[in-house]
C-alpha positions as CSV (number, residue, x, y, z in Angstrom):
1,M,78.8,96.9,79.6
2,R,80.6,97.6,82.9
3,N,81.8,100.9,84.2
4,L,85.0,101.3,86.4
5,T,85.1,104.8,88.0
6,L,87.7,106.5,90.2
7,P,86.4,107.3,93.7
8,D,86.3,111.0,92.9
9,G,84.3,110.4,89.7
10,S,87.0,112.0,87.6
11,V,87.5,109.1,85.2
12,T,85.0,106.4,84.1
13,I,86.1,103.5,81.9
14,E,83.5,101.5,80.0
15,I,84.2,97.9,79.3
16,K,81.9,96.4,76.6
17,S,81.4,92.6,77.0
18,R,81.2,90.5,73.9
19,V,77.9,88.7,73.4
20,N,77.3,85.1,72.2
21,S,75.1,84.0,69.4
22,A,72.0,84.3,71.6
23,G,72.8,87.9,72.4
24,I,73.8,87.1,76.0
25,P,77.0,88.9,77.3
26,A,79.9,86.5,77.5
27,S,81.0,87.9,80.8
28,N,83.5,85.1,81.5
29,S,85.2,85.4,78.1
30,F,89.0,85.8,78.0
31,M,88.7,89.1,76.3
32,T,86.4,90.6,79.0
33,K,88.8,89.4,81.7
34,K,91.7,90.9,79.8
35,L,90.1,94.2,79.3
36,G,89.0,94.3,83.0
37,F,92.5,93.6,84.1
38,F,94.0,96.4,82.1
39,A,91.3,98.8,83.2
40,V,92.0,98.0,86.8
41,L,95.7,98.6,86.2
42,L,94.9,101.9,84.6
43,I,92.8,103.0,87.5
44,A,95.4,101.9,89.9
45,S,98.0,104.0,88.1
46,L,95.7,107.0,88.0
47,L,95.0,106.7,91.7
48,A,98.7,106.4,92.5
49,A,99.3,109.7,90.5
50,Q,96.5,111.4,92.5
51,D,97.9,110.2,95.8
52,K,101.3,111.4,94.8
53,A,100.0,114.8,93.8
54,S,98.1,115.1,97.2
55,L,101.4,114.4,99.0
56,L,103.4,117.0,97.0
57,R,101.7,120.3,97.7
58,P,103.2,123.7,98.5
59,P,102.3,125.4,101.8
60,K,98.9,127.2,101.9
61,G,99.0,130.5,100.0
62,V,102.1,129.6,98.1
63,S,102.0,128.9,94.3
64,V,105.4,127.2,93.9
65,A,107.7,125.5,96.4
66,I,110.6,123.1,96.6
67,V,110.0,119.8,98.4
68,I,113.0,117.7,99.4
69,F,113.4,114.4,101.2
70,E,116.8,114.3,102.9
71,D,119.0,112.2,105.1
72,L,121.3,114.2,107.3
73,E,124.1,111.7,107.0
74,C,123.8,111.5,103.2
75,P,126.8,113.1,101.4
76,D,124.8,113.9,98.3
77,C,122.2,115.7,100.5
78,A,125.0,117.9,101.9
79,R,126.1,118.7,98.3
80,A,122.6,119.6,97.3
81,A,121.8,121.8,100.2
82,P,123.6,125.0,99.0
83,L,121.9,124.8,95.6
84,V,118.5,124.3,97.1
85,E,119.1,127.3,99.4
86,E,120.3,129.4,96.5
87,A,117.2,128.6,94.5
88,A,114.8,129.4,97.4
89,R,116.6,132.7,97.9
90,T,116.6,133.6,94.2
91,Y,113.0,132.8,93.6
92,K,111.8,133.7,97.1
93,I,110.0,130.4,97.4
94,P,109.8,128.1,100.5
95,V,111.6,124.8,100.9
96,V,109.6,122.0,102.5
97,R,112.1,119.6,104.1
98,H,111.1,116.1,104.9
99,D,113.1,113.5,106.9
100,F,114.0,110.3,105.1
101,P,116.8,108.7,107.1
102,L,118.2,105.7,105.4
103,P,118.8,102.5,107.4
104,M,122.4,102.2,106.1
105,H,123.3,105.4,107.9
106,P,123.8,104.8,111.6
107,W,123.3,108.3,113.0
108,A,120.9,109.8,110.4
109,Y,117.7,108.9,112.4
110,D,119.0,110.3,115.7
111,A,120.1,113.5,113.9
112,A,116.6,113.9,112.4
113,I,115.1,113.7,115.9
114,L,117.6,116.3,117.2
115,A,116.7,118.6,114.3
116,R,113.0,118.1,115.2
117,Y,113.9,119.2,118.7
118,F,115.4,122.4,117.5
119,D,112.3,122.8,115.3
120,T,110.3,123.1,118.6
121,H,112.2,126.3,119.3
122,S,111.8,127.7,115.8
123,K,111.6,126.2,112.3
124,S,114.5,128.4,111.2
125,L,116.6,127.1,114.0
126,G,115.9,123.5,113.1
127,N,116.8,124.2,109.5
128,D,119.9,125.9,110.5
129,F,120.9,122.9,112.6
130,R,120.3,120.7,109.5
131,D,122.5,122.9,107.4
132,T,125.2,122.9,110.1
133,V,125.1,119.1,110.2
134,F,125.6,119.1,106.5
135,Q,128.6,121.5,106.8
136,H,130.3,119.3,109.4
137,Q,129.0,115.9,108.2
138,I,132.4,114.4,107.7
139,E,133.3,115.1,111.3
140,I,130.2,113.6,112.9
141,T,129.8,110.0,114.1
142,K,127.2,108.2,116.0
143,D,129.3,108.5,119.1
144,N,129.9,112.3,118.9
145,L,126.5,113.3,117.5
146,R,125.2,114.2,121.0
147,S,128.2,116.4,121.8
148,F,127.9,118.1,118.5
149,A,124.3,118.9,119.2
150,E,125.1,120.1,122.7
151,K,127.7,122.5,121.3
152,Y,125.2,123.8,118.8
153,A,122.6,124.3,121.5
154,Q,125.1,126.1,123.7
155,S,126.1,128.4,120.9
156,H,122.4,129.4,120.5
157,K,121.8,129.6,124.3
158,I,119.4,126.7,124.3
159,D,119.4,123.8,126.8
160,L,119.5,120.4,125.3
161,P,117.8,118.0,127.7
162,F,119.3,114.6,128.4
163,V,116.3,112.9,126.8
164,V,115.2,115.1,123.9
165,D,112.1,113.0,123.0
166,P,110.7,111.4,126.1
167,D,107.2,110.8,124.7
168,G,108.2,109.8,121.2
169,K,106.5,112.7,119.5
170,L,109.5,113.8,117.6
171,A,110.2,110.3,116.4
172,A,106.6,110.1,115.3
173,L,107.2,113.1,113.0
174,V,110.3,111.6,111.5
175,N,108.5,108.3,111.0
176,A,105.6,110.1,109.3
177,D,107.9,111.8,106.9
178,R,109.7,108.5,106.1
179,D,106.3,106.8,105.6
180,R,105.3,109.6,103.2
181,G,108.5,109.0,101.3
182,I,107.9,105.3,101.1
183,Q,104.4,106.0,99.8
184,L,105.9,108.1,97.1
185,G,108.2,105.3,96.2
186,L,111.4,107.0,97.1
187,Q,114.6,105.1,96.4
188,H,117.3,107.5,97.3
189,T,118.2,110.8,98.9
190,P,118.1,113.6,98.2
191,T,114.8,113.3,96.3
192,L,113.8,116.8,95.1
193,Y,110.6,118.1,93.6
194,V,109.3,121.4,92.3
195,V,105.7,121.6,93.3
196,S,102.8,123.9,92.6
197,N,99.2,124.5,93.8
198,K,97.7,123.7,90.4
199,R,94.9,121.2,90.5
200,S,95.3,120.1,86.9
201,G,98.1,119.5,84.4
202,T,101.5,118.8,86.0
203,P,101.4,120.0,89.6
204,F,104.9,118.6,90.5
205,V,108.1,117.5,88.8
206,E,111.0,115.5,90.2
207,V,114.3,117.2,89.8
208,V,116.4,114.3,88.4
209,D,119.2,116.6,87.2
210,R,119.9,119.3,89.8
211,S,121.5,121.5,87.1
212,Q,118.0,121.9,85.8
213,L,116.5,123.1,89.1
214,F,116.3,126.8,88.1
215,Q,114.9,126.0,84.7
216,L,112.2,123.7,86.2
217,I,111.2,126.4,88.7
218,D,110.9,128.9,85.8
219,T,108.7,126.5,83.9
220,M,106.5,125.8,86.9
221,R,106.0,129.5,87.6
222,K,105.0,130.2,84.0
223,E,102.4,127.4,83.8
């Protein structure tokens, strides 16, 4: 008999080997290999679920939150933003925003870095810049993104340096968010979750149908 156990010890799977006529385990038998293969697949899927749950957590001290991966050039992200803001305001829960600029969008990555620059002044300012980008998305191009950001900075009495990310720290934050999304297996933007601080059961749920967002928040709050 062999045991396969998750690293945290939460699940142990026993695989019983068949024995031959002499009572010796037939460890190389087809059945044993087949069982071992499926056990490994099961553990891999359980580990993936654990990893996903560890990446989708609300801020400390918060029981329920909204997590969103967005691309500032994505039209559907712009459409989703007002609903997400309304849900956060209605339930008084935070929204954790992650950058996931898609390679098909020519100015999304630069816009994410600019948003991160405004984050350095205050998180609320950075989020306001993101929402302002969504509101004016149809007007923005790769060529005029810089002037758009300059006007935004001037309206908030902030200097926008010629090089906003000289040491690459802001790009590293954007890349870290994108890597997180890749690790979660994201395929599109926006990807939206309702998450909780529960350690068992269902600590997060993806919002596939945005019309169900409020209902999913209600359900998560009750569990």
